[in-house]
Structure formats: structure tokens, C-alpha cells
Short mmCIF file of the C-alpha atoms (twelve columns), coordinates in Angstrom:
data_MODEL
# 
_entry.id   MODEL 
# 
loop_
_atom_site.group_PDB 
_atom_site.id 
_atom_site.type_symbol 
_atom_site.label_atom_id 
_atom_site.label_alt_id 
_atom_site.label_comp_id 
_atom_site.label_asym_id 
_atom_site.label_seq_id 
_atom_site.Cartn_x 
_atom_site.Cartn_y 
_atom_site.Cartn_z 
_atom_site.pdbx_PDB_model_num 
ATOM 1  C CA . MET A 1  -69.537 107.057 81.460 1 
ATOM 2  C CA . ASP A 2  -69.901 103.344 81.412 1 
ATOM 3  C CA . THR A 3  -71.008 100.886 83.904 1 
ATOM 4  C CA . ARG A 4  -68.963 98.961  86.024 1 
ATOM 5  C CA . ALA A 5  -69.274 95.471  85.292 1 
ATOM 6  C CA . SER A 6  -70.280 93.010  87.787 1 
ATOM 7  C CA . ASP A 7  -69.093 88.921  88.193 1 
ATOM 8  C CA . ASP A 8  -72.629 87.985  87.753 1 
ATOM 9  C CA . ASP A 9  -72.173 90.092  84.591 1 
ATOM 10 C CA . ARG A 10 -69.055 88.490  83.313 1 
ATOM 11 C CA . GLN A 11 -69.990 85.226  84.045 1 
ATOM 12 C CA . ARG A 12 -73.818 85.389  81.760 1 
ATOM 13 C CA . VAL A 13 -70.700 86.425  79.166 1 
ATOM 14 C CA . VAL A 14 -68.521 83.263  79.462 1 
ATOM 15 C CA . GLU A 15 -71.959 81.199  79.922 1 
ATOM 16 C CA . LEU A 16 -73.019 82.542  76.487 1 
ATOM 17 C CA . LEU A 17 -69.451 82.039  74.849 1 
ATOM 18 C CA . GLN A 18 -69.950 78.186  76.052 1 
ATOM 19 C CA . ARG A 19 -73.342 78.196  73.926 1 
ATOM 20 C CA . HIS A 20 -71.876 79.588  70.992 1 
ATOM 21 C CA . THR A 21 -68.820 77.333  71.157 1 
ATOM 22 C CA . ALA A 22 -71.477 74.355  71.627 1 
ATOM 23 C CA . VAL A 23 -72.968 75.201  68.570 1 
ATOM 24 C CA . GLY A 24 -69.757 75.545  66.500 1 
ATOM 25 C CA . ARG A 25 -69.473 79.110  66.310 1 
ATOM 26 C CA . LEU A 26 -66.096 79.489  68.418 1 
ATOM 27 C CA . SER A 27 -63.050 77.042  68.454 1 
ATOM 28 C CA . LEU A 28 -61.474 76.514  71.687 1 
ATOM 29 C CA . ASP A 29 -58.737 78.878  71.254 1 
ATOM 30 C CA . GLU A 30 -61.078 82.084  70.478 1 
ATOM 31 C CA . PHE A 31 -63.048 80.647  73.455 1 
ATOM 32 C CA . THR A 32 -60.253 80.663  75.755 1 
ATOM 33 C CA . ASP A 33 -59.703 84.232  74.228 1 
ATOM 34 C CA . ARG A 34 -63.050 85.841  74.588 1 
ATOM 35 C CA . VAL A 35 -63.184 83.936  77.963 1 
ATOM 36 C CA . GLY A 36 -59.853 85.639  79.211 1 
ATOM 37 C CA . ASN A 37 -61.074 89.096  77.741 1 
ATOM 38 C CA . ALA A 38 -64.728 88.515  79.422 1 
ATOM 39 C CA . TYR A 39 -63.131 88.102  82.925 1 
ATOM 40 C CA . ASN A 40 -60.527 90.901  82.692 1 
ATOM 41 C CA . ALA A 41 -63.802 93.274  81.386 1 
ATOM 42 C CA . ARG A 42 -64.042 96.111  83.700 1 
ATOM 43 C CA . THR A 43 -67.431 97.876  82.014 1 
ATOM 44 C CA . LEU A 44 -70.343 96.327  80.176 1 
ATOM 45 C CA . ARG A 45 -69.711 98.003  76.824 1 
ATOM 46 C CA . ASP A 46 -65.886 95.835  77.552 1 
ATOM 47 C CA . LEU A 47 -68.033 92.672  77.770 1 
ATOM 48 C CA . ALA A 48 -69.938 93.388  75.091 1 
ATOM 49 C CA . VAL A 49 -67.318 93.795  72.903 1 
ATOM 50 C CA . VAL A 50 -66.325 90.424  73.594 1 
ATOM 51 C CA . THR A 51 -69.672 89.117  71.950 1 
ATOM 52 C CA . SER A 52 -70.526 91.740  69.384 1 
ATOM 53 C CA . ASP A 53 -69.895 89.449  65.965 1 
ATOM 54 C CA . LEU A 54 -72.032 86.321  67.721 1 
ATOM 55 C CA . PRO A 55 -75.306 85.917  66.365 1 
ATOM 56 C CA . PRO A 56 -78.335 85.356  68.695 1 
ATOM 57 C CA . LEU A 57 -78.671 81.949  69.582 1 
ATOM 58 C CA . PRO A 58 -81.685 79.368  68.636 1 
ATOM 59 C CA . GLU A 59 -84.123 79.129  71.227 1 
ATOM 60 C CA . LYS A 60 -84.233 75.237  70.761 1 
ATOM 61 C CA . PRO A 61 -81.127 73.907  72.083 1 
ATOM 62 C CA . LEU A 62 -79.337 71.785  68.968 1 
ATOM 63 C CA . PRO A 63 -78.100 68.511  70.110 1 
ATOM 64 C CA . VAL A 64 -74.582 68.164  71.431 1 
ATOM 65 C CA . ARG A 65 -72.734 66.253  69.819 1 
ATOM 66 C CA . ARG A 66 -69.447 64.175  71.541 1 
ATOM 67 C CA . ASP A 67 -66.809 65.745  70.769 1 
ATOM 68 C CA . LEU A 68 -68.248 69.318  71.770 1 
ATOM 69 C CA . ILE A 69 -68.923 67.511  75.372 1 
ATOM 70 C CA . VAL A 70 -64.718 67.016  75.451 1 
ATOM 71 C CA . LEU A 71 -64.099 70.435  74.253 1 
ATOM 72 C CA . PHE A 72 -66.257 71.799  77.033 1 
ATOM 73 C CA . ALA A 73 -64.578 69.276  79.471 1 
ATOM 74 C CA . ILE A 74 -60.982 70.876  78.233 1 
ATOM 75 C CA . ALA A 75 -62.552 74.297  78.149 1 
ATOM 76 C CA . ALA A 76 -63.599 74.075  81.909 1 
ATOM 77 C CA . VAL A 77 -60.416 72.924  83.205 1 
ATOM 78 C CA . THR A 78 -58.554 75.894  80.910 1 
ATOM 79 C CA . LEU A 79 -61.245 78.226  82.749 1 
ATOM 80 C CA . LEU A 80 -59.879 76.738  86.073 1 
ATOM 81 C CA . LEU A 81 -56.720 77.450  85.116 1 
ATOM 82 C CA . LEU A 82 -57.164 80.684  84.394 1 
ATOM 83 C CA . ALA A 83 -59.177 81.409  87.665 1 
ATOM 84 C CA . LEU A 84 -56.126 80.158  89.361 1 
ATOM 85 C CA . TYR A 85 -53.327 82.287  87.770 1 
ATOM 86 C CA . MET A 86 -55.593 84.984  88.029 1 
ATOM 87 C CA . ALA A 87 -55.895 84.338  92.023 1 
ATOM 88 C CA . VAL A 88 -52.320 84.209  91.927 1 
ATOM 89 C CA . THR A 89 -51.263 87.024  89.991 1 
ATOM 90 C CA . ARG A 90 -53.787 89.544  91.873 1 
# 
């Protein structure tokens, strides 16, 4: 039996996805798809699948480029729209 995921578990995965996007491992489309999967995950196993192919992040954060700041701004708007959609359709 799988352990149910909490909202905090989902948020941790989304933050991890943001960090992987910042270092260039995920495109905005991949990020958006994976965030949707994370928010729809019911169990911890479902959440693990979302990040299973991503390597460990380096201890020291890499410098953030200006284009990545724009990418995060777009991602934040996408997350807001996704959250609004999910709230309206429930």
C-alpha cells in the first residue's frame, strides 16, 4: 500500500522541479507537465516518478542567468493559472 502524498510533499517536488529548470535540465513545457503531474499525484510513489530521471542537484547553486529569471516568471504565471484551473474544476 502506498503512502498518500501531502500538499507539503507536492510543494517540495515542485520546488525541486523549479531548481532543475533553473539549471537547464527541464524545458518550460517539461516543467509545466511535471508540475501538473506533481499536483495530481496521490501517493509518494506517484511523486517519485515525476523526478525519477533527474540527477542530484549540485550542493553549490549555479549562477542564475537573466533568461532563466524570465523563464521562472513565466513558470510562476503558469502555476498560478494551473492552480486556478484546478480550484475551479474541483
